[in-house]
C-alpha positions as CSV (number, residue, x, y, z in Angstrom):
1,M,-34.2,45.9,24.2
2,P,-36.0,43.9,21.5
3,A,-35.1,40.2,21.2
4,E,-32.6,39.4,18.5
5,R,-34.2,37.9,15.5
6,P,-32.9,34.4,14.5
7,R,-30.4,34.6,11.7
8,E,-31.9,33.4,8.4
9,H,-29.0,31.1,7.7
10,A,-29.2,29.3,11.0
11,P,-31.4,26.4,9.7
12,P,-29.2,25.6,6.8
13,V,-26.1,25.7,9.0
14,A,-27.8,23.4,11.5
15,A,-28.7,21.0,8.7
16,A,-25.2,21.1,7.4
17,R,-23.8,20.3,10.8
18,R,-26.2,17.3,11.1
19,R,-25.0,16.0,7.7
20,R,-21.4,16.5,8.8
21,L,-22.0,14.6,12.1
22,R,-23.7,11.7,10.2
23,A,-20.7,11.6,7.8
24,D,-18.3,11.6,10.8
25,R,-20.1,8.7,12.3
26,A,-20.2,6.8,9.0
27,R,-16.5,7.2,8.6
28,Q,-15.9,6.0,12.1
29,L,-18.0,3.0,11.5
30,A,-16.3,2.3,8.2
31,D,-12.9,2.2,9.9
32,L,-14.2,-0.4,12.4
33,L,-15.8,-2.5,9.7
34,R,-12.8,-2.2,7.4
35,H,-10.6,-3.8,10.1
36,Q,-13.1,-6.7,10.3
37,V,-13.2,-7.1,6.5
38,L,-9.4,-7.2,6.2
39,T,-8.8,-9.6,9.1
40,G,-11.4,-12.1,8.1
41,G,-13.8,-11.1,10.9
42,F,-17.0,-12.0,9.0
43,P,-17.6,-15.7,8.6
44,G,-17.9,-16.8,5.0
45,G,-17.1,-13.2,3.8
46,V,-20.7,-12.1,4.4
47,L,-21.4,-9.0,6.5
48,P,-24.4,-9.0,9.0
49,L,-27.6,-7.4,7.9
50,E,-27.8,-3.6,8.3
51,D,-30.1,-3.8,11.3
52,A,-27.7,-6.2,13.0
53,L,-24.7,-3.9,12.3
54,G,-26.7,-1.0,13.7
55,Q,-27.4,-2.9,16.9
56,D,-23.8,-4.1,17.2
57,Y,-22.2,-0.7,16.7
58,G,-25.0,1.5,18.1
59,A,-25.5,3.2,14.8
60,S,-28.6,4.3,12.8
61,R,-29.5,2.6,9.6
62,N,-28.5,5.6,7.6
63,T,-25.1,5.6,9.2
64,V,-24.6,1.9,8.5
65,R,-25.6,2.4,4.8
66,Q,-23.2,5.4,4.4
67,A,-20.4,3.3,6.0
68,L,-21.0,0.4,3.6
69,D,-21.1,2.9,0.7
70,L,-17.6,4.0,1.7
71,L,-16.4,0.4,1.8
72,R,-18.0,-0.2,-1.6
73,S,-16.2,2.8,-3.0
74,E,-12.9,1.2,-1.8
75,R,-13.9,-2.0,-3.7
76,L,-13.7,-4.0,-0.5
77,V,-17.4,-5.1,-0.4
78,E,-20.3,-5.2,-2.8
79,R,-24.0,-5.8,-2.5
80,Q,-25.2,-9.1,-4.0
81,P,-29.0,-9.7,-4.5
82,G,-30.3,-12.5,-2.2
83,V,-27.0,-12.7,-0.3
84,G,-26.3,-9.2,1.2
85,T,-23.1,-7.3,1.5
86,V,-20.1,-9.6,0.8
87,V,-16.3,-9.2,0.9
88,V,-15.0,-9.0,-2.7
89,A,-11.4,-7.9,-2.3
90,E,-8.5,-9.2,-0.3
91,K,-5.7,-6.9,0.9
92,Y,-2.4,-8.6,1.7
93,L,-0.5,-7.7,4.9
94,H,3.0,-6.4,4.3
95,G,4.9,-6.3,7.5
96,L,7.2,-3.3,8.3
97,D,9.0,-4.8,11.2
98,R,11.3,-7.2,9.2
99,L,13.6,-6.6,6.2
100,M,12.3,-9.1,3.6
101,G,11.7,-9.1,-0.1
102,L,8.1,-9.2,-1.4
103,A,8.1,-12.9,-2.3
104,E,9.3,-13.7,1.2
105,T,6.7,-11.4,2.8
106,L,3.8,-12.8,0.9
107,H,4.8,-16.4,0.4
108,E,1.8,-17.7,2.3
109,H,-0.6,-16.0,-0.1
110,G,0.9,-17.5,-3.3
111,R,3.7,-17.0,-5.7
112,V,4.9,-13.5,-6.6
113,T,6.0,-13.2,-10.2
114,N,8.1,-10.4,-11.7
115,E,7.9,-8.9,-15.1
116,V,11.2,-7.2,-15.8
117,R,10.4,-4.1,-17.8
118,T,13.8,-2.5,-17.8
119,V,17.3,-3.5,-16.7
120,G,20.6,-1.8,-17.5
121,P,23.2,0.8,-16.4
122,V,22.2,4.5,-16.2
123,P,24.2,7.5,-15.1
124,A,23.3,8.0,-11.4
125,P,21.3,11.2,-10.6
126,A,23.0,13.2,-7.9
127,C,20.5,12.2,-5.2
128,V,20.8,8.5,-6.1
129,A,24.6,8.7,-6.2
130,D,24.7,10.4,-2.8
131,R,22.5,7.9,-1.1
132,L,24.3,4.9,-2.6
133,G,27.7,6.4,-1.9
134,V,29.0,6.3,-5.5
135,P,30.5,9.2,-7.6
136,A,27.9,11.4,-9.2
137,R,27.0,10.5,-12.8
138,S,28.8,7.2,-12.5
139,D,26.8,4.2,-13.7
140,V,24.4,2.4,-11.5
141,L,22.1,-0.5,-12.4
142,Y,18.5,0.5,-12.9
143,V,15.8,-2.2,-12.7
144,E,12.1,-1.7,-13.2
145,R,9.8,-4.6,-12.4
146,L,6.0,-5.1,-12.3
147,R,5.2,-7.6,-9.5
148,R,2.1,-9.7,-9.5
149,L,0.5,-12.0,-7.0
150,G,-2.1,-14.5,-8.2
151,G,-1.8,-12.8,-11.7
152,L,-3.0,-9.4,-10.4
153,P,-0.7,-6.4,-10.5
154,L,0.5,-5.5,-7.0
155,S,3.5,-3.2,-7.2
156,L,5.8,-1.3,-9.6
157,D,9.4,-1.4,-8.3
158,L,12.1,1.0,-9.4
159,T,15.5,0.0,-8.1
160,Y,19.0,1.5,-8.2
161,L,22.1,-0.6,-7.3
162,P,25.9,0.1,-7.4
163,M,27.4,-1.4,-10.5
164,D,29.9,-3.7,-8.7
165,I,26.8,-5.6,-7.5
166,G,24.5,-4.6,-10.4
167,A,26.8,-6.1,-13.1
168,D,26.1,-9.6,-11.8
169,L,22.4,-8.9,-11.6
170,I,22.1,-8.2,-15.3
171,G,22.2,-11.9,-16.2
172,A,20.5,-13.1,-13.0
173,D,17.0,-14.6,-12.7
174,L,15.2,-11.4,-11.8
175,E,11.9,-12.9,-12.9
176,N,11.8,-15.5,-10.2
177,T,14.1,-14.3,-7.4
178,D,13.9,-11.4,-5.0
179,V,16.7,-8.8,-5.4
180,F,17.5,-9.1,-1.7
181,R,18.4,-12.8,-2.1
182,L,20.6,-12.0,-5.2
183,I,22.4,-9.2,-3.4
184,E,23.3,-11.5,-0.5
185,K,24.5,-14.2,-2.9
186,I,26.6,-11.8,-4.9
187,T,28.2,-10.1,-1.9
188,G,28.4,-13.1,0.3
189,R,27.1,-11.0,3.1
190,P,23.7,-10.6,4.7
191,L,21.6,-7.5,4.5
192,G,21.4,-5.5,7.7
193,T,19.1,-2.5,8.0
194,A,16.9,-0.3,5.8
195,E,15.6,3.2,6.0
196,I,12.0,3.5,4.8
197,T,9.5,6.2,4.0
198,L,5.9,5.4,3.3
199,E,3.4,7.9,1.8
200,A,0.4,8.0,-0.4
201,V,0.9,9.5,-3.9
202,N,-1.4,9.8,-6.9
203,A,-0.6,7.4,-9.7
204,D,0.9,9.0,-12.8
205,A,-0.3,7.9,-16.2
206,H,2.5,5.4,-16.6
207,S,2.2,3.8,-13.2
208,A,-1.6,3.7,-13.5
209,A,-1.4,1.9,-16.8
210,V,1.2,-0.6,-15.7
211,L,-0.7,-1.3,-12.4
212,Q,-4.1,-1.4,-14.2
213,A,-5.3,1.2,-11.7
214,P,-7.4,4.4,-12.4
215,R,-5.2,7.3,-13.4
216,G,-4.8,9.6,-10.4
217,A,-5.8,6.8,-7.9
218,A,-3.9,6.9,-4.6
219,V,-1.0,4.3,-4.4
220,L,1.3,3.6,-1.5
221,M,4.8,4.7,-2.2
222,L,7.5,2.9,-0.2
223,E,11.0,4.4,-0.5
224,R,13.6,2.1,0.9
225,L,17.4,2.4,1.2
226,T,18.8,-1.0,2.2
227,H,22.3,-1.6,3.7
228,L,24.5,-4.6,4.0
229,C,25.3,-5.8,7.6
230,D,28.5,-3.6,7.5
231,G,26.4,-0.5,6.8
232,R,27.1,-0.1,3.1
233,P,24.1,1.1,1.1
234,V,23.4,-1.2,-1.8
235,D,19.8,-1.0,-2.8
236,L,17.6,2.2,-3.3
237,E,14.0,1.4,-4.2
238,F,10.9,3.3,-5.0
239,I,7.9,0.9,-4.8
240,R,4.4,1.9,-5.8
241,F,1.8,-0.5,-4.3
242,R,-1.8,-0.6,-5.3
243,G,-3.5,0.7,-2.2
244,D,-6.6,-1.5,-2.8
245,R,-4.4,-4.7,-2.6
246,I,-1.9,-4.2,0.1
247,T,-2.0,-2.9,3.7
248,M,1.1,-2.2,5.8
249,S,1.4,-3.5,9.3
250,G,4.0,-3.6,12.1
251,Q,4.6,-3.7,15.8
252,L,6.0,-0.7,17.6
253,R,7.4,-0.5,21.0
254,R,7.6,2.5,23.2
255,T,11.0,3.0,24.9
256,A,12.1,5.4,27.5
């Protein structure tokens, strides 16, 4: 039986597989380097030379370069002539294991300022009314705020609150105070728990313009329903974070 002739497309397939494997290794290396970048693992914010990175991580020069290209595309590092690859963007850690407002969470990084874009009563959409436990189409307070840290846009917060609490918020200092603190002051009770959902979404035209982010860029969407200590739901939020300026962190425990 004559030997089977090699398929003509085998070399291109093999080449594509090699490219894919290189891309896989570059992505894996970028994940390791990203952690170092975000946690201050490079003294002075300067990454080692490409050869040194290759030796440290057992990677080829091409793989190192591709990994650095990925980090540059994320605007975490850039190449500076005469210096090398340097860290140019800082991401702020936002913990997910405690119920705190943004100013409380990021206080060590500077002052969080709030631009109140909209505040006032609106008829509650059915899904909002259901989650806040109020009659459908009854008024709830709607608040939209742009939140900045160090003058840079960080998040766009859309908040719904029952009117028995929201009425007192209309004249409150929303520009300088977290809503969580105001709720506790108005009700005289501490907050208790919150249900959260975190996902990546594409920025719509409005959100992108307000956050000064490219249209269609991925943003982190945090949906949070917060309850008082007695279980009453009082604050439904949809928060869009710029993904290049915030990273979510937390500590999980495995239980039987």
